[in-house]
N, CA, C and O atoms as a GROMACS GRO file, in nm:
protein
  272
    1UNK      N    1   0.279  -0.816 -18.474
    1UNK     CA    2   0.203  -0.818 -18.616
    1UNK      C    3   0.206  -0.643 -18.653
    1UNK      O    4   0.193  -0.595 -18.765
    2UNK      N    5   0.226  -0.574 -18.535
    2UNK     CA    6   0.230  -0.436 -18.584
    2UNK      C    7   0.337  -0.404 -18.634
    2UNK      O    8   0.326  -0.331 -18.733
    3UNK      N    9   0.452  -0.435 -18.599
    3UNK     CA   10   0.583  -0.400 -18.647
    3UNK      C   11   0.589  -0.469 -18.811
    3UNK      O   12   0.649  -0.416 -18.904
    4UNK      N   13   0.523  -0.581 -18.818
    4UNK     CA   14   0.529  -0.624 -18.976
    4UNK      C   15   0.437  -0.528 -19.054
    4UNK      O   16   0.470  -0.494 -19.168
    5UNK      N   17   0.317  -0.482 -18.997
    5UNK     CA   18   0.237  -0.420 -19.065
    5UNK      C   19   0.315  -0.258 -19.104
    5UNK      O   20   0.294  -0.203 -19.213
    6UNK      N   21   0.377  -0.216 -19.030
    6UNK     CA   22   0.457  -0.080 -19.040
    6UNK      C   23   0.555  -0.104 -19.163
    6UNK      O   24   0.557  -0.034 -19.264
    7UNK      N   25   0.646  -0.225 -19.136
    7UNK     CA   26   0.741  -0.250 -19.244
    7UNK      C   27   0.669  -0.263 -19.388
    7UNK      O   28   0.726  -0.231 -19.493
    8UNK      N   29   0.559  -0.306 -19.382
    8UNK     CA   30   0.496  -0.355 -19.517
    8UNK      C   31   0.444  -0.187 -19.572
    8UNK      O   32   0.464  -0.141 -19.684
    9UNK      N   33   0.386  -0.129 -19.476
    9UNK     CA   34   0.336   0.018 -19.508
    9UNK      C   35   0.458   0.083 -19.571
    9UNK      O   36   0.456   0.128 -19.686
   10UNK      N   37   0.557   0.087 -19.497
   10UNK     CA   38   0.669   0.167 -19.528
   10UNK      C   39   0.737   0.141 -19.655
   10UNK      O   40   0.783   0.235 -19.719
   11UNK      N   41   0.748   0.021 -19.695
   11UNK     CA   42   0.796  -0.033 -19.806
   11UNK      C   43   0.695   0.028 -19.930
   11UNK      O   44   0.736   0.084 -20.031
   12UNK      N   45   0.573   0.004 -19.899
   12UNK     CA   46   0.476   0.051 -20.014
   12UNK      C   47   0.475   0.205 -20.034
   12UNK      O   48   0.458   0.261 -20.142
   13UNK      N   49   0.494   0.262 -19.919
   13UNK     CA   50   0.484   0.430 -19.925
   13UNK      C   51   0.633   0.479 -20.011
   13UNK      O   52   0.644   0.588 -20.066
   14UNK      N   53   0.736   0.377 -20.010
   14UNK     CA   54   0.848   0.408 -20.068
   14UNK      C   55   0.844   0.386 -20.208
   14UNK      O   56   0.928   0.434 -20.285
   15UNK      N   57   0.741   0.308 -20.247
   15UNK     CA   58   0.718   0.245 -20.407
   15UNK      C   59   0.797   0.146 -20.426
   15UNK      O   60   0.837   0.135 -20.542
   16UNK      N   61   0.839   0.059 -20.342
   16UNK     CA   62   0.925  -0.047 -20.353
   16UNK      C   63   0.838  -0.178 -20.366
   16UNK      O   64   0.740  -0.198 -20.294
   17UNK      N   65   0.878  -0.259 -20.458
   17UNK     CA   66   0.970  -0.273 -20.561
   17UNK      C   67   0.935  -0.183 -20.668
   17UNK      O   68   0.815  -0.166 -20.689
   18UNK      N   69   1.006  -0.132 -20.728
   18UNK     CA   70   0.976  -0.064 -20.869
   18UNK      C   71   0.912  -0.157 -20.968
   18UNK      O   72   0.941  -0.276 -20.978
   19UNK      N   73   0.833  -0.103 -21.032
   19UNK     CA   74   0.759  -0.208 -21.130
   19UNK      C   75   0.885  -0.272 -21.238
   19UNK      O   76   0.973  -0.205 -21.293
   20UNK      N   77   0.868  -0.395 -21.248
   20UNK     CA   78   0.982  -0.476 -21.342
   20UNK      C   79   1.109  -0.493 -21.283
   20UNK      O   80   1.201  -0.549 -21.344
   21UNK      N   81   1.120  -0.446 -21.161
   21UNK     CA   82   1.282  -0.455 -21.100
   21UNK      C   83   1.278  -0.573 -20.988
   21UNK      O   84   1.171  -0.626 -20.956
   22UNK      N   85   1.390  -0.606 -20.938
   22UNK     CA   86   1.417  -0.698 -20.858
   22UNK      C   87   1.375  -0.650 -20.691
   22UNK      O   88   1.420  -0.544 -20.648
   23UNK      N   89   1.304  -0.720 -20.623
   23UNK     CA   90   1.273  -0.668 -20.490
   23UNK      C   91   1.391  -0.708 -20.394
   23UNK      O   92   1.395  -0.816 -20.334
   24UNK      N   93   1.485  -0.610 -20.385
   24UNK     CA   94   1.606  -0.625 -20.294
   24UNK      C   95   1.580  -0.642 -20.136
   24UNK      O   96   1.661  -0.689 -20.056
   25UNK      N   97   1.440  -0.590 -20.105
   25UNK     CA   98   1.401  -0.581 -19.956
   25UNK      C   99   1.296  -0.690 -19.946
   25UNK      O  100   1.192  -0.646 -19.898
   26UNK      N  101   1.291  -0.812 -19.975
   26UNK     CA  102   1.208  -0.903 -19.952
   26UNK      C  103   1.165  -0.950 -19.795
   26UNK      O  104   1.259  -0.994 -19.729
   27UNK      N  105   1.052  -0.945 -19.738
   27UNK     CA  106   1.029  -0.997 -19.608
   27UNK      C  107   0.883  -1.065 -19.609
   27UNK      O  108   0.790  -1.045 -19.687
   28UNK      N  109   0.890  -1.144 -19.507
   28UNK     CA  110   0.745  -1.231 -19.479
   28UNK      C  111   0.784  -1.350 -19.524
   28UNK      O  112   0.890  -1.382 -19.580
   29UNK      N  113   0.675  -1.424 -19.492
   29UNK     CA  114   0.694  -1.568 -19.498
   29UNK      C  115   0.710  -1.626 -19.660
   29UNK      O  116   0.796  -1.707 -19.695
   30UNK      N  117   0.601  -1.562 -19.752
   30UNK     CA  118   0.601  -1.602 -19.873
   30UNK      C  119   0.774  -1.563 -19.936
   30UNK      O  120   0.848  -1.641 -19.996
   31UNK      N  121   0.794  -1.452 -19.908
   31UNK     CA  122   0.955  -1.405 -19.942
   31UNK      C  123   1.051  -1.499 -19.900
   31UNK      O  124   1.141  -1.519 -19.982
   32UNK      N  125   1.056  -1.562 -19.796
   32UNK     CA  126   1.141  -1.654 -19.727
   32UNK      C  127   1.124  -1.790 -19.791
   32UNK      O  128   1.225  -1.858 -19.806
   33UNK      N  129   1.006  -1.836 -19.829
   33UNK     CA  130   0.988  -1.967 -19.867
   33UNK      C  131   1.083  -2.027 -19.928
   33UNK      O  132   1.137  -2.126 -19.877
   34UNK      N  133   1.124  -1.969 -20.065
   34UNK     CA  134   1.219  -2.030 -20.124
   34UNK      C  135   1.362  -2.077 -20.055
   34UNK      O  136   1.413  -2.188 -20.069
   35UNK      N  137   1.416  -1.968 -19.976
   35UNK     CA  138   1.551  -1.990 -19.897
   35UNK      C  139   1.505  -2.095 -19.795
   35UNK      O  140   1.589  -2.184 -19.782
   36UNK      N  141   1.414  -2.108 -19.732
   36UNK     CA  142   1.380  -2.202 -19.632
   36UNK      C  143   1.379  -2.351 -19.680
   36UNK      O  144   1.422  -2.448 -19.619
   37UNK      N  145   1.316  -2.346 -19.812
   37UNK     CA  146   1.313  -2.484 -19.871
   37UNK      C  147   1.449  -2.529 -19.910
   37UNK      O  148   1.484  -2.646 -19.895
   38UNK      N  149   1.531  -2.432 -19.962
   38UNK     CA  150   1.674  -2.477 -19.975
   38UNK      C  151   1.746  -2.528 -19.846
   38UNK      O  152   1.817  -2.628 -19.844
   39UNK      N  153   1.723  -2.454 -19.746
   39UNK     CA  154   1.772  -2.482 -19.624
   39UNK      C  155   1.735  -2.628 -19.565
   39UNK      O  156   1.814  -2.691 -19.494
   40UNK      N  157   1.631  -2.668 -19.594
   40UNK     CA  158   1.564  -2.814 -19.568
   40UNK      C  159   1.626  -2.907 -19.639
   40UNK      O  160   1.671  -3.013 -19.594
   41UNK      N  161   1.633  -2.855 -19.795
   41UNK     CA  162   1.700  -2.955 -19.880
   41UNK      C  163   1.847  -2.993 -19.830
   41UNK      O  164   1.883  -3.111 -19.833
   42UNK      N  165   1.928  -2.899 -19.786
   42UNK     CA  166   2.062  -2.904 -19.756
   42UNK      C  167   2.078  -2.991 -19.629
   42UNK      O  168   2.165  -3.077 -19.615
   43UNK      N  169   1.989  -2.960 -19.545
   43UNK     CA  170   1.992  -3.047 -19.398
   43UNK      C  171   1.953  -3.183 -19.431
   43UNK      O  172   2.004  -3.275 -19.367
   44UNK      N  173   1.861  -3.209 -19.530
   44UNK     CA  174   1.848  -3.349 -19.557
   44UNK      C  175   1.956  -3.406 -19.616
   44UNK      O  176   1.995  -3.516 -19.579
   45UNK      N  177   2.022  -3.329 -19.723
   45UNK     CA  178   2.143  -3.419 -19.774
   45UNK      C  179   2.258  -3.429 -19.679
   45UNK      O  180   2.356  -3.498 -19.709
   46UNK      N  181   2.250  -3.364 -19.566
   46UNK     CA  182   2.358  -3.356 -19.480
   46UNK      C  183   2.318  -3.461 -19.356
   46UNK      O  184   2.388  -3.474 -19.255
   47UNK      N  185   2.214  -3.523 -19.377
   47UNK     CA  186   2.151  -3.611 -19.265
   47UNK      C  187   2.139  -3.535 -19.150
   47UNK      O  188   2.167  -3.589 -19.043
   48UNK      N  189   2.099  -3.403 -19.152
   48UNK     CA  190   2.078  -3.321 -19.033
   48UNK      C  191   1.933  -3.332 -18.972
   48UNK      O  192   1.893  -3.290 -18.864
   49UNK      N  193   1.864  -3.402 -19.073
   49UNK     CA  194   1.701  -3.408 -19.035
   49UNK      C  195   1.674  -3.555 -19.104
   49UNK      O  196   1.731  -3.599 -19.203
   50UNK      N  197   1.576  -3.615 -19.030
   50UNK     CA  198   1.545  -3.753 -19.050
   50UNK      C  199   1.436  -3.755 -19.176
   50UNK      O  200   1.426  -3.849 -19.255
   51UNK      N  201   1.352  -3.624 -19.179
   51UNK     CA  202   1.237  -3.642 -19.285
   51UNK      C  203   1.245  -3.517 -19.334
   51UNK      O  204   1.293  -3.421 -19.274
   52UNK      N  205   1.184  -3.515 -19.476
   52UNK     CA  206   1.156  -3.390 -19.548
   52UNK      C  207   1.040  -3.304 -19.467
   52UNK      O  208   0.948  -3.373 -19.424
   53UNK      N  209   1.033  -3.186 -19.446
   53UNK     CA  210   0.928  -3.120 -19.372
   53UNK      C  211   0.888  -3.005 -19.468
   53UNK      O  212   0.968  -2.968 -19.553
   54UNK      N  213   0.778  -2.954 -19.457
   54UNK     CA  214   0.720  -2.851 -19.521
   54UNK      C  215   0.761  -2.721 -19.436
   54UNK      O  216   0.761  -2.724 -19.313
   55UNK      N  217   0.795  -2.605 -19.511
   55UNK     CA  218   0.855  -2.513 -19.438
   55UNK      C  219   0.737  -2.439 -19.357
   55UNK      O  220   0.761  -2.348 -19.277
   56UNK      N  221   0.604  -2.486 -19.385
   56UNK     CA  222   0.520  -2.427 -19.292
   56UNK      C  223   0.507  -2.480 -19.146
   56UNK      O  224   0.439  -2.427 -19.057
   57UNK      N  225   0.582  -2.592 -19.137
   57UNK     CA  226   0.605  -2.647 -19.009
   57UNK      C  227   0.706  -2.580 -18.927
   57UNK      O  228   0.714  -2.593 -18.804
   58UNK      N  229   0.785  -2.505 -19.001
   58UNK     CA  230   0.881  -2.418 -18.917
   58UNK      C  231   0.823  -2.291 -18.830
   58UNK      O  232   0.887  -2.226 -18.746
   59UNK      N  233   0.703  -2.274 -18.864
   59UNK     CA  234   0.628  -2.136 -18.825
   59UNK      C  235   0.525  -2.144 -18.727
   59UNK      O  236   0.473  -2.255 -18.715
   60UNK      N  237   0.485  -2.051 -18.655
   60UNK     CA  238   0.370  -2.067 -18.575
   60UNK      C  239   0.240  -1.999 -18.647
   60UNK      O  240   0.254  -1.942 -18.755
   61UNK      N  241   0.128  -2.007 -18.592
   61UNK     CA  242   0.003  -1.986 -18.664
   61UNK      C  243   0.014  -1.811 -18.699
   61UNK      O  244  -0.012  -1.760 -18.808
   62UNK      N  245   0.052  -1.751 -18.594
   62UNK     CA  246   0.082  -1.598 -18.602
   62UNK      C  247   0.175  -1.539 -18.714
   62UNK      O  248   0.153  -1.436 -18.779
   63UNK      N  249   0.286  -1.626 -18.722
   63UNK     CA  250   0.385  -1.597 -18.824
   63UNK      C  251   0.332  -1.638 -18.982
   63UNK      O  252   0.357  -1.573 -19.085
   64UNK      N  253   0.262  -1.749 -18.972
   64UNK     CA  254   0.215  -1.801 -19.091
   64UNK      C  255   0.089  -1.702 -19.182
   64UNK      O  256   0.062  -1.700 -19.303
   65UNK      N  257   0.033  -1.628 -19.067
   65UNK     CA  258  -0.068  -1.523 -19.116
   65UNK      C  259  -0.016  -1.392 -19.158
   65UNK      O  260  -0.089  -1.314 -19.220
   66UNK      N  261   0.105  -1.364 -19.127
   66UNK     CA  262   0.169  -1.239 -19.182
   66UNK      C  263   0.170  -1.228 -19.335
   66UNK      O  264   0.221  -1.320 -19.398
   67UNK      N  265   0.129  -1.146 -19.387
   67UNK     CA  266   0.126  -1.096 -19.550
   67UNK      C  267   0.159  -0.948 -19.569
   67UNK      O  268   0.118  -0.854 -19.501
   68UNK      N  269   0.236  -0.945 -19.667
   68UNK     CA  270   0.285  -0.790 -19.706
   68UNK      C  271   0.166  -0.705 -19.740
   68UNK      O  272   0.181  -0.587 -19.772
   0.00000   0.00000   0.00000
């Protein structure tokens, strides 16, 4: 959790992302949520998974609690 806090603090100190620009350094659960949803959908299409899961099921409680 400390490493995550330091990453968030460093990003904020650098003034990133700039207002109105794309965040090219996203991290954290919410930043990864769209990509994880896409992975779940592709896995379903390829029959690699038997049921659709919510991305929150992929992470433990500590990881879910991390916020930028």
